[in-house]
C-alpha positions as CSV (number, residue, x, y, z in Angstrom):
1,K,142.7,149.6,156.2
2,P,139.5,148.1,154.8
3,P,139.2,147.9,151.3
4,N,137.5,150.5,148.9
5,F,135.4,148.9,146.3
6,P,133.7,151.2,143.7
7,A,129.7,151.1,143.7
8,M,128.3,148.5,141.6
9,K,125.5,149.4,139.3
10,P,123.1,148.6,138.0
11,A,120.4,149.4,140.7
12,K,118.0,146.7,139.6
13,L,120.0,144.0,141.3
14,L,119.3,145.6,144.8
15,P,115.5,144.9,145.5
16,I,116.3,141.2,144.3
17,L,119.5,141.2,146.5
18,L,117.6,142.5,149.3
19,W,114.8,140.0,148.8
20,L,117.3,137.3,148.9
21,S,118.7,138.2,151.9
22,Q,115.5,137.6,154.0
23,V,114.1,134.4,152.3
24,P,114.1,131.7,155.3
25,L,116.2,128.4,154.1
26,P,114.2,125.4,154.5
27,S,115.1,123.7,157.7
28,N,115.5,120.1,156.0
29,H,118.0,122.0,153.3
30,L,121.3,120.5,152.9
31,A,123.8,123.3,153.4
32,N,126.9,123.6,151.0
33,D,130.6,122.7,152.1
34,F,131.8,124.3,149.2
35,V,130.9,126.5,145.9
36,E,133.0,126.9,142.8
37,V,133.3,129.8,140.6
38,C,134.2,129.2,136.8
39,S,134.5,125.9,137.4
40,G,135.0,124.6,133.4
41,E,135.0,120.9,133.1
42,G,133.9,120.3,137.0
43,L,137.0,118.3,138.0
44,L,137.4,119.8,141.1
45,T,133.9,119.9,141.8
46,R,133.2,116.0,141.0
47,A,136.4,115.1,143.0
48,L,135.1,117.4,146.3
49,W,131.9,115.2,145.7
50,S,133.6,112.1,145.5
51,Q,134.9,112.8,149.0
52,G,131.3,113.2,150.3
53,F,131.2,117.2,150.2
54,H,128.0,118.5,149.4
55,G,128.6,121.9,146.7
56,K,127.8,123.4,143.4
57,G,130.0,124.6,140.4
58,F,129.2,127.6,138.2
59,D,130.4,128.1,134.7
60,V,128.9,129.3,131.3
61,V,129.7,126.3,129.8
62,Y,126.5,124.8,131.8
63,S,124.1,127.9,131.7
64,K,124.2,131.0,130.4
65,N,122.0,131.7,134.0
66,H,125.7,131.0,135.6
67,D,127.1,134.3,133.8
68,L,128.3,136.9,136.7
69,M,127.7,139.8,134.1
70,R,123.9,139.1,134.0
71,T,121.6,139.9,137.2
72,V,120.5,136.0,137.0
73,G,124.1,134.8,137.4
74,F,125.3,137.0,140.1
75,V,122.2,136.3,142.2
76,S,122.5,132.8,141.9
77,V,126.0,132.3,143.0
78,L,125.2,134.9,145.9
79,A,122.4,132.6,146.8
80,A,124.7,129.6,146.8
81,V,127.3,131.4,148.7
82,R,124.4,132.5,151.1
83,N,123.5,128.7,151.6
84,T,127.0,127.5,152.3
85,K,128.0,126.4,156.1
86,K,130.7,128.5,158.0
87,G,134.3,127.1,157.6
88,G,132.9,125.9,154.4
89,L,135.1,127.1,150.8
90,L,134.6,129.2,147.9
91,F,137.0,128.4,145.0
92,V,137.1,130.7,142.1
93,A,139.1,131.0,139.3
94,P,138.3,134.1,137.2
95,P,139.1,133.8,133.5
96,C,142.9,134.6,133.1
97,G,142.8,135.4,129.4
98,T,143.2,139.0,129.8
99,W,145.7,138.8,132.6
100,V,148.2,136.5,132.2
101,F,152.0,137.6,130.1
102,M,150.9,136.3,126.7
103,S,148.2,138.7,126.1
104,R,150.1,141.7,127.5
105,S,150.7,143.4,124.3
106,S,147.2,143.6,123.2
107,T,145.6,144.4,126.7
108,G,148.4,146.7,128.1
109,R,148.5,144.8,131.1
110,T,151.9,144.8,133.4
111,W,152.4,144.5,137.1
112,L,152.8,148.3,137.1
113,D,149.7,149.0,135.9
114,P,147.7,146.0,135.8
115,T,144.2,147.7,134.9
116,G,145.3,147.6,131.0
117,Y,143.8,149.4,128.0
118,P,140.6,150.7,128.2
119,T,139.6,148.1,125.6
120,R,136.0,146.1,125.5
121,C,137.3,142.8,126.7
122,V,139.9,144.4,129.3
123,T,137.3,146.6,130.5
124,M,134.7,143.5,130.7
125,A,137.2,141.3,132.4
126,N,137.9,144.1,135.2
127,L,134.2,144.3,135.9
128,F,133.6,140.6,135.9
129,C,136.8,140.8,139.0
130,M,135.1,143.4,140.7
131,R,131.8,141.5,140.6
132,L,133.4,138.7,141.9
133,L,135.2,140.7,144.8
134,Y,131.5,141.5,146.2
135,I,130.7,137.6,146.4
136,L,134.5,137.2,147.7
137,W,133.9,139.7,150.2
138,Y,130.3,138.5,151.3
139,A,132.1,135.0,151.7
140,V,134.5,136.5,154.2
141,Q,132.0,137.9,156.3
142,R,130.3,134.8,156.7
143,G,132.9,132.8,157.9
144,I,133.8,130.8,154.5
145,H,137.3,130.3,153.5
146,I,138.1,131.5,149.8
147,C,140.4,130.5,147.5
148,I,141.5,132.2,143.9
149,E,143.4,130.4,141.3
150,Q,145.5,131.7,138.6
151,P,148.6,131.2,136.3
152,M,151.7,132.1,138.1
153,T,152.3,135.1,135.2
154,S,148.7,136.5,135.9
155,V,149.1,140.5,137.3
156,L,145.5,139.9,138.7
157,F,146.8,139.8,141.9
158,A,148.7,143.1,141.7
159,W,145.4,144.8,140.3
160,K,144.4,147.4,143.1
161,P,141.2,146.3,144.2
162,M,142.3,142.7,144.6
163,R,145.4,143.3,146.2
164,Q,143.5,145.8,148.7
165,F,141.0,142.7,149.4
166,L,143.8,140.0,149.8
167,M,146.0,142.6,152.5
168,Y,143.0,143.2,154.4
169,I,141.6,139.5,154.9
170,R,145.5,138.6,155.2
171,A,145.4,136.0,152.9
172,R,147.9,133.2,152.3
173,R,149.6,132.6,149.1
174,V,151.2,129.1,147.4
175,T,153.0,128.8,143.8
176,F,153.2,125.0,142.6
177,P,153.6,123.5,139.0
178,M,150.2,121.6,138.5
179,G,152.2,119.1,136.8
180,A,153.1,117.8,140.3
181,Y,149.5,116.6,140.5
182,G,149.5,114.8,137.2
183,A,148.5,117.7,134.7
184,L,149.1,117.3,131.4
185,T,151.9,120.5,131.5
186,L,153.5,121.8,134.4
187,K,151.5,125.5,134.3
188,Q,153.0,127.0,137.5
189,T,149.9,128.0,139.4
190,T,149.3,130.4,142.1
191,L,146.6,130.3,144.7
192,W,145.9,132.9,147.5
193,G,143.4,132.4,150.0
194,T,142.2,131.6,153.8
195,L,142.3,127.8,153.9
196,P,144.3,126.8,156.6
197,N,147.5,124.7,155.4
198,L,147.4,126.5,152.1
199,C,151.0,126.4,151.8
200,S,151.0,122.5,152.4
201,L,149.5,121.9,148.5
202,Y,153.0,122.7,147.3
203,R,154.7,119.7,145.6
204,P,158.2,119.5,144.4
205,V,158.6,118.0,140.7
206,S,161.0,115.2,139.9
207,A,163.5,116.0,137.0
208,K,161.6,112.8,135.5
209,L,158.7,114.2,135.7
210,F,159.8,118.1,134.5
211,M,161.3,116.4,131.6
212,E,157.9,114.5,130.8
213,A,155.7,117.5,131.4
214,L,158.0,119.7,129.0
215,A,157.8,117.4,126.2
216,R,153.9,117.1,126.5
217,T,153.8,121.3,126.7
218,K,156.1,121.2,123.4
219,A,154.1,118.1,121.9
220,G,150.5,119.9,122.6
221,G,151.3,123.1,120.6
222,L,149.6,125.9,123.1
223,V,151.3,128.7,121.8
224,R,152.3,130.2,118.2
225,K,155.2,131.9,117.8
226,S,155.9,134.5,114.9
227,V,157.3,137.6,113.8
228,D,155.6,140.6,113.1
229,K,156.6,143.2,110.2
230,N,158.6,145.3,112.9
231,G,160.9,142.1,113.2
232,K,159.4,141.4,116.9
233,K,159.1,138.2,118.1
234,R,155.3,137.3,119.1
235,V,153.9,134.4,121.2
236,T,150.0,133.8,120.6
237,G,148.3,131.3,122.7
238,I,145.8,128.7,121.0
239,K,142.6,129.6,122.8
240,K,141.0,125.9,122.6
241,K,144.3,124.3,123.5
242,L,144.9,126.5,126.5
243,A,141.7,126.0,127.8
244,A,142.1,122.2,127.3
245,S,145.1,122.2,129.4
246,A,143.3,124.4,131.8
247,A,141.6,121.6,133.8
248,Y,142.4,120.3,137.1
249,P,143.7,116.8,137.7
250,R,141.8,114.9,140.1
251,D,144.6,114.7,142.7
252,F,144.5,118.8,143.2
253,G,140.9,118.2,143.7
254,L,141.8,115.7,146.4
255,A,143.9,117.7,148.1
256,I,141.8,121.0,148.5
257,G,139.1,118.7,150.0
258,D,141.6,117.6,152.8
259,L,142.0,121.6,153.9
260,I,138.3,121.8,154.2
261,P,138.0,121.6,157.7
262,Q,134.7,120.2,158.0
263,R,131.8,118.9,156.4
264,G,128.2,120.2,157.3
265,T,124.8,118.5,157.0
266,R,122.4,121.0,158.0
267,P,122.5,125.2,157.7
268,G,122.9,127.0,161.0
269,D,122.1,130.7,161.3
270,F,121.9,132.1,157.6
271,E,120.9,135.5,158.5
272,L,122.8,138.5,157.0
273,D,124.8,140.5,160.0
274,C,124.0,143.9,158.9
275,N,120.9,146.3,158.7
276,Y,119.0,145.9,155.5
277,P,119.7,149.2,153.5
278,S,117.1,151.2,151.4
279,A,116.6,149.7,147.6
280,T,116.5,153.2,146.5
281,D,120.0,153.9,147.2
282,D,121.5,152.9,143.9
283,L,125.3,154.0,144.8
284,G,125.6,152.4,148.6
285,A,123.0,150.0,148.9
286,L,124.7,147.1,147.6
287,D,128.0,148.0,149.3
288,D,126.0,148.0,152.6
289,L,124.4,144.8,151.8
290,L,127.5,143.1,151.3
291,K,130.1,144.7,154.1
292,G,127.5,145.7,156.3
293,S,125.9,148.8,156.8
294,S,126.9,149.4,160.5
295,R,130.9,149.9,159.0
296,A,130.0,152.3,156.1
297,W,133.1,151.7,154.4
298,W,132.0,152.4,151.1
299,R,133.6,155.5,149.5
300,K,133.8,156.2,145.4
301,L,137.6,155.7,144.1
């Protein structure tokens, strides 16, 4: 059963997307082998560059114009995906701050109800991931492999729109300790995606490596433990230190590069395989643009 995505507003995105979809690419323009969204320090992007891949990384730390919550950011990422060759890779790592177990007391997210409380930060995180889903769906329709990274305790993959999407594309899953690739902490990580041999990324951790990573985790002081006035134990993550521990080790980037089927040099036929909808249809036009108007799969949740 195809996933049901709610209509995405505002309608001001539609004329830009319709224009973008019909702009021909220069014949001498290099196609992207990969696109990384929410790339942080860009270590994965640099590792893929060192292997000879051509691609781009997007993150708000580089520019505010990379923010998916802004029209220019959404269109910029969509344009980069459009310029990615068939068989390339779209790697995304949505901010996990509101999805992981450490924030469940303030966000209300659980495995049974991952939508969470209707607070501003939770609502914005949901909207961000919904916009990201449109880009992921667009990539899948163009024959581009996708890979979504989250900590093992994240409930993002239990969120209904994400769960429907992953089930429909028959995505694979692998969970492994990032410490096995040389990360500062063990950091149990889960990847969902369509890359061939994705499960080969699993690496066991020796007892020695486990103890070393555990010692670094304790010394790093990533969390703050306390007891509230009701006597309940609280665990709060320290934002800056958690962000620093999220950087990918170089070996992980090289392992991802080994899974990308082939390198491309020139873009092929990048025209959208769908009929262009009317820009005045503010409810269904974007869905039709990204999923193909001939399929008409949109229905409001």
